[in-house]
N, C-alpha and C positions, 0 to 999 in steps of 0.2 A: 558588468564583467566584460573584459576586453575580448576581441574576436578570436585571439589565439587560444584563450581558455575555453571559449565556447566550442571551438573546433576540437580540442582535446576531449571535452565532455561528450561531444557527438560521436566520437570514434570509439569510445570504450563500451564494451559489453558488460563490464563488471561494476557492481556497487556493493556496499556493505550496509547491513542493518547495524550500524556501528556505534554511534555515540550515545544513543538512548537519551538524547538531550531533554526530552519532556519528562523522562522518568527521574532525572537527577538534576533539577534546576539549580540546586544549591552548589553543584559541582561544575557549573558552567565554565569557570575560569581555571579549573584544575583538571578533573578527569576528562571532561569534554574537550578541552584544549589539547590535552595529551593525545587523545584518540584522533583528533583532527590531524595532528602532526604525524602520527603513524599512518593514517590514510594517505596523506601526501607522499610520504616516503615510499609507500607501496604503489603509488600511481593510481589510487582509487579516486575517481572524480565525482562519484555519486554516493549519496547517503539516503537511505530509505528511513523515514521517520514518522512516528505518530504525530498528528497535528490535532491534539485533544480538544474536543468540543468543550468539555467542562472547564478547561483553562481559558479558552478564548471567549466563552460566554459563561462566566461564573454564576450569573443569575439571569433569569429570563429577560431578554431584551437589553441586557447590559454587556457590551463587548469590551474586552481588554486585550489589545494587540501588543502590549508593551514587551512581553517576553518573546513572542514569535518575531516581532520586529528586530529584537536583539539577535535572535538566532540567524535571521536572514542576513543581517549586516555582517556578522562574523563569518558565516559560511561563504558568502560572496567574496569577502576579503581573502579567504583562503582558497578560492577557486573550486569549491566543492558544491555541486548542484544537489538540491534536495528533491526527493520524490515524496511528497507529503501524503499521509493517509488520513482521510477525513473520517473520524471515528470517535466513538464512545460517548456515553450519555451525560447529560447535565446533572449537576450535583443534587438537584431537588427531586430526582426520580426515586421512587421506592420499589418499583416492580421489577427492576432489572436494568440492564444497560442498553437494550436495543429499542429503537423507536418503533413500536408495534401498533400504535394508534395513529389515526390521521392527524390528530393534533400534534403529536410528537414528530411525525414525519414532516409536517409543515414547519415546525420549529427547526428540525435538522436542515431542511432545505434553505431556510433563512440563514442559518450558520454557514452553509456551503456558499450561498450567494455572497454574503459579506466577506468571507475569507478569500474566495477566488477573486473577487473584485479587488481586494486589497493587494494581493500578491500576483496578479496576472502578468506583471512585468518581470517577475522573478521565476515563476513556475509555469510550465506548460502541461505537465502530466500530474494527475491526481488519482489516487486510489479511493474507491468508495468502500469504506469499512475494511476490516481485516478478518479473514477466515470465518465468515458468517455461517458456515456449515458445521461448526463445532462449538461446544462449550470450552472455556468460559466467554469466548469473544462475542457470541450472540446468546444472550440469556433473556428470559428464563429458559428458553428452549429453541434450538435452531429451527427456522421455519422459512422455507424457500419462498412462499407467497409473500410473507412480510418483507423479506429482503428484496424481492422483485419490486414491490411497491416503493421501498426506500430508494432503490437504484434509479427508478424512473424519476422520482421527485428530485433527487440529487443531481442527476444528469441535466435535467431541464434548468435547474437553478444555476448550475455551473456554466452552462452554455449561454444563459442570459448575461451572466457576469463577464464571460470571455468566450466568444464564439469560436476562438482558435484553440481553446484548451482541449486536452485529450483525457478521457476518463478511462481508468483501468478497473476492470471487474471480471469475474466475481471474487477474486482474491481468495481462492479456495485453499483449505488445508488438504493438500493432496488433490488428485483429480477425482472429484466426486461426480461420477457419471449421472447418477439419478438426479442430483441437485442441478447439474448443468443442463441436462435435457429438459427438466421442468422449467428452468429459467427461459429457455427458448420457447417452450410451449406457452409461457405467459407473456410472450411478446417483447422480451428484453433485447432482442438482437440489435435494435436501433438505439439502445440506451447505454452503449459503451463503445470505446474506440480500440481498446487493446484487451485481449483475453489474458487474464493474470491468474496464475496459480502457484502453489508452493510444492516443492519436491524434496522430500527427505527419505533416506533409506538407511538400512543397516548393512548394505552390501554394495559392491561396485556399481555405480549408477549407469555406466555404459551398457550394462546388461538390459536395461529397461527404458531409458530415456527416449531413444529413437522411436520405439514402438508406442510409448505413451503419447508422445507428441503426435504421432500418426493417428492414434485413436482419437485424440482431441480434435485434430484437423478434420477427420472424417465426420465426427458428430457435428461440428460447426458447418461443414459443407452441406450436410443434410438439410440445414435450415438456411442455405444460401449465404453463408457467412465465411469470409476469407480474411478476417482481421489478423494482425500480428499476434503472436503468442509470446508472452513474457513469463519467465520464472523469476519472481521477485523475492523468494526465500528458497534457499536450498542448503543442503549440508549432508555430510556422511558421518553418522555417529561413530564414536570410538570403537564399539564392538562390531567390527566389520566381519561379516560371515561368521558370527558367533565367536570371534576371537578378538582379544585386545589388540588394538592397532596403535601404532606410533603416530605422532603428529605428522611425520613425513609421509606416511601412507595415506592418512586422511587428506593431506594437501594434494598428493598425486591423484587420488580418486576424484577430488573436486575439480 
């Protein structure tokens, strides 16, 4: 990507969980292409996207990067930077989709290492999992100790692959104070570079966002942490303040 495009990407605060490219691989040349065009029209330079483990490693030890390679080539040609989410279990698992044993965490770390190694010239930022504090994203049951162990293994693998990469965590569904505090107590402070969480509400967000960010910052500082805070999913639902809202009102509130 040329320097002018990189400069545009660096200056924007806004991204979209937009194309859902891993969800609809058969629509890569139709729906995904159309969504990319809309993103460019809106001036959106970032796409947050699942980077599914079970697609990249369809069977243990057998990696297939053909589809993600295709994605990278197309998105770079369009000048859209991807924020990939390292997530979701291999197809041969039967107990759920979260790596909750040491064997599975080691397998996940290997997937992280191989994936970050391959795309380190394209991506700097990586999220480790998505919303591990709720079902169905962490099953059979959310468990902060299990996520902390996975985060540590993934962070170390990613940094071996690319010492300059940046890891986003814990990628929470809402600000979960109990989950976050326990992560710090488990020693996770040094195993991510950006604090990442998701903010959704049914009412005007300006009523709460500044206070919520201040609460997060205060908790982090208790543990000597002053990392950046990113909101990588957000939205205002259509029933704002328990009343139906127009798209214009939703857009204004966002």
